[in-house]
C-alpha positions as CSV (number, residue, x, y, z in Angstrom):
1,M,-111.9,75.0,-91.5
2,K,-112.2,75.2,-87.7
3,I,-109.2,76.6,-85.8
4,T,-108.1,75.1,-82.6
5,K,-106.7,77.2,-79.7
6,Q,-103.3,75.7,-80.5
7,D,-103.6,77.0,-84.1
8,L,-104.3,80.5,-82.8
9,S,-101.3,80.4,-80.4
10,Q,-98.9,79.6,-83.3
11,K,-97.3,82.5,-85.2
12,G,-98.7,83.0,-88.7
13,S,-97.4,85.2,-91.4
14,S,-96.0,88.3,-89.8
15,K,-96.8,90.2,-93.0
16,N,-100.5,89.1,-92.9
17,L,-100.7,89.9,-89.2
18,K,-99.3,93.3,-89.6
19,K,-101.7,94.0,-92.4
20,A,-104.6,92.9,-90.2
21,Q,-103.4,95.1,-87.3
22,K,-103.1,98.1,-89.6
23,W,-106.7,97.5,-90.9
24,E,-107.9,97.3,-87.3
25,K,-106.2,100.5,-86.3
26,R,-107.7,102.3,-89.3
27,M,-111.2,101.1,-88.4
28,I,-110.8,102.3,-84.9
29,E,-109.6,105.7,-86.0
30,K,-112.1,106.3,-88.8
31,G,-115.1,104.2,-87.6
32,H,-116.8,106.9,-85.6
33,Y,-120.2,105.3,-86.4
34,R,-119.2,101.9,-84.9
35,E,-120.3,102.6,-81.3
36,H,-123.8,103.4,-82.5
37,F,-124.2,100.1,-84.4
38,F,-122.4,98.0,-81.7
39,K,-125.1,99.3,-79.2
40,A,-127.9,98.7,-81.8
41,F,-126.8,95.1,-82.3
42,A,-126.6,94.4,-78.6
43,D,-129.9,96.2,-77.8
44,Q,-131.8,94.4,-80.5
45,I,-130.5,90.9,-79.4
46,N,-131.6,91.7,-75.8
47,K,-135.0,92.6,-77.1
48,L,-135.4,89.4,-79.1
49,F,-134.1,86.9,-76.5
50,D,-134.3,86.5,-72.8
51,T,-132.4,83.2,-72.5
52,P,-128.8,82.3,-73.4
53,I,-128.3,82.1,-77.2
54,T,-125.9,80.9,-79.8
55,V,-124.4,83.4,-82.2
56,L,-122.5,83.1,-85.5
57,E,-120.7,86.2,-86.7
58,I,-119.8,86.4,-90.4
59,G,-116.8,88.5,-91.3
60,S,-115.9,88.8,-87.6
61,G,-112.5,90.5,-88.2
62,P,-110.6,91.5,-85.0
63,G,-113.5,90.6,-82.7
64,H,-114.8,94.1,-81.7
65,L,-118.4,93.3,-82.2
66,A,-118.0,89.9,-80.7
67,E,-116.5,91.4,-77.5
68,R,-119.4,93.9,-77.2
69,L,-122.1,91.2,-77.7
70,I,-120.5,88.8,-75.3
71,Q,-120.2,91.5,-72.7
72,T,-123.8,92.8,-73.0
73,N,-125.9,89.7,-74.0
74,K,-126.6,86.2,-72.6
75,I,-124.5,84.0,-74.9
76,K,-123.7,80.4,-74.5
77,K,-121.7,79.9,-77.8
78,Y,-120.2,82.5,-80.2
79,T,-118.6,81.4,-83.5
80,L,-116.4,83.8,-85.3
81,F,-116.2,83.2,-89.1
82,D,-113.6,85.0,-91.2
83,L,-111.4,84.6,-94.2
84,S,-108.3,85.7,-92.3
85,K,-106.5,83.6,-89.8
86,S,-104.6,86.7,-88.8
87,M,-107.9,88.4,-87.9
88,H,-108.7,85.4,-85.8
89,Q,-105.4,85.6,-84.0
90,I,-106.1,89.3,-83.1
91,A,-109.7,88.4,-82.0
92,S,-108.6,85.4,-79.9
93,K,-106.3,87.7,-77.8
94,R,-109.2,90.2,-77.4
95,L,-111.6,87.4,-76.4
96,N,-109.1,85.4,-74.4
97,K,-111.2,85.4,-71.2
98,Y,-114.2,84.0,-73.1
99,Q,-112.4,80.9,-74.5
100,S,-115.1,78.6,-73.0
101,I,-117.8,80.0,-75.3
102,T,-115.9,81.1,-78.4
103,E,-114.8,79.2,-81.5
104,Y,-113.1,80.2,-84.7
105,K,-113.6,79.1,-88.3
106,V,-111.7,80.2,-91.4
107,G,-113.7,80.4,-94.6
108,S,-115.2,82.5,-97.3
109,F,-119.0,83.1,-97.3
110,L,-118.8,83.1,-101.1
111,E,-118.4,79.3,-101.0
112,K,-121.6,77.3,-101.1
113,H,-120.6,74.8,-98.4
114,C,-118.7,77.2,-96.2
115,F,-120.9,76.7,-93.1
116,E,-121.0,72.9,-93.2
117,G,-120.6,71.3,-89.9
118,L,-121.5,74.4,-87.9
119,G,-125.1,73.4,-87.0
120,Q,-127.7,76.1,-86.5
121,Y,-127.7,79.3,-84.5
122,D,-130.3,81.5,-82.8
123,V,-128.7,84.6,-84.3
124,V,-126.3,85.3,-87.2
125,V,-124.7,88.8,-87.2
126,C,-122.8,90.5,-90.0
127,M,-121.3,94.0,-89.9
128,Q,-120.0,95.6,-93.0
129,S,-119.0,92.4,-94.8
130,I,-121.6,91.7,-97.5
131,H,-120.4,94.5,-99.7
132,E,-117.0,92.8,-99.9
133,V,-118.6,90.5,-102.5
134,R,-118.3,93.5,-104.9
135,D,-121.5,92.5,-106.7
136,K,-124.8,93.1,-104.9
137,T,-126.6,90.7,-107.2
138,L,-124.8,87.8,-105.4
139,A,-126.3,88.7,-102.0
140,V,-129.5,86.7,-102.5
141,E,-127.5,83.4,-102.9
142,I,-125.3,84.4,-99.9
143,Y,-128.3,85.1,-97.7
144,K,-129.9,81.7,-98.8
145,N,-126.8,80.1,-97.5
146,I,-126.9,82.0,-94.3
147,I,-130.6,81.2,-93.6
148,N,-129.7,77.5,-93.5
149,V,-127.6,78.0,-90.4
150,I,-130.3,79.9,-88.5
151,K,-132.8,78.0,-86.3
152,L,-136.5,78.3,-86.9
153,N,-137.7,81.6,-85.5
154,G,-134.1,82.8,-85.3
155,Y,-132.7,86.1,-86.7
156,F,-130.2,87.5,-89.1
157,L,-128.9,91.0,-88.1
158,V,-127.0,92.6,-91.0
159,C,-125.3,96.0,-91.1
160,D,-123.9,97.5,-94.3
161,F,-123.5,100.7,-96.3
162,V,-126.2,101.9,-98.7
163,I,-126.3,104.1,-101.8
164,G,-127.0,107.7,-101.0
165,N,-125.6,110.9,-99.5
166,P,-124.3,110.1,-96.9
167,G,-123.5,106.7,-98.3
168,M,-121.8,105.1,-101.3
169,K,-121.9,105.8,-105.0
170,D,-121.1,102.4,-106.5
171,T,-124.5,101.0,-107.5
172,G,-123.1,97.7,-108.6
173,M,-121.5,97.0,-105.2
174,Y,-123.9,98.7,-102.7
175,M,-127.7,98.4,-102.3
176,T,-130.3,101.0,-101.5
177,E,-132.4,100.5,-98.3
178,A,-135.2,99.1,-100.4
179,E,-132.9,96.7,-102.2
180,Q,-131.5,95.5,-98.9
181,K,-135.0,94.7,-97.6
182,D,-136.1,93.1,-100.9
183,T,-132.9,90.9,-101.0
184,L,-133.6,89.6,-97.5
185,L,-137.2,88.7,-98.4
186,K,-136.2,87.0,-101.7
187,S,-133.7,84.9,-99.7
188,G,-136.5,83.3,-97.7
189,F,-136.7,85.4,-94.6
190,T,-140.3,86.1,-93.6
191,S,-139.7,89.6,-92.3
192,A,-137.0,92.3,-92.7
193,K,-137.2,95.3,-90.4
194,L,-134.9,98.4,-90.5
195,I,-133.6,98.8,-86.9
196,T,-131.5,101.9,-87.4
197,N,-129.6,104.0,-90.1
198,Q,-126.9,106.5,-89.6
199,L,-124.2,108.0,-91.8
200,G,-125.0,105.9,-94.8
201,L,-125.2,102.6,-92.9
202,T,-128.2,100.5,-92.0
203,L,-129.0,97.6,-89.6
204,Y,-131.7,95.2,-90.6
205,A,-133.2,92.4,-88.6
206,A,-134.7,89.5,-90.7
207,Q,-136.5,86.5,-89.2
208,K,-136.6,82.9,-90.3
209,Q,-140.1,81.3,-89.7
């Protein structure tokens, strides 16, 4: 479901909005690794493209990554996709001056037809969302869905936690670095390159050819 600017201006559930704002505050306070990865996303996109591009962000949350990428990259359209309308409300305020190039869609990336009607993008980005599936074996099907909204020769940049120390312990929920790469290749991407890793997080760039 796409959200209009009128939808975003309307007050939603105050309980949901407060919950989203609390989550955002916690991420700002504890997400000391975020600056490293925001810069890595931006730098990688600048390396890959020298003309204005279209971007879809999956699990866009309060719009922090979107703000950074719009500020530092040549972008002609940026679509924010998230399950929470409250998160979109927060993001729309943060990105208010970029209204001409931003759009918002509410949906779950677990649903097979969640991206219908969006078209295709030069780049799809995703930061710390895939593990929310709670079952890493489902990632292949999710990535197969994502590859359909990427243009030929386009890219998927995905950042998430890995098993290890530092890292996570739940082997059913989180992948190893090797599993992350293997999952991307099994999903149809022709290459999967580790861009950076820090504090138990990795950023991969996978290409569709």
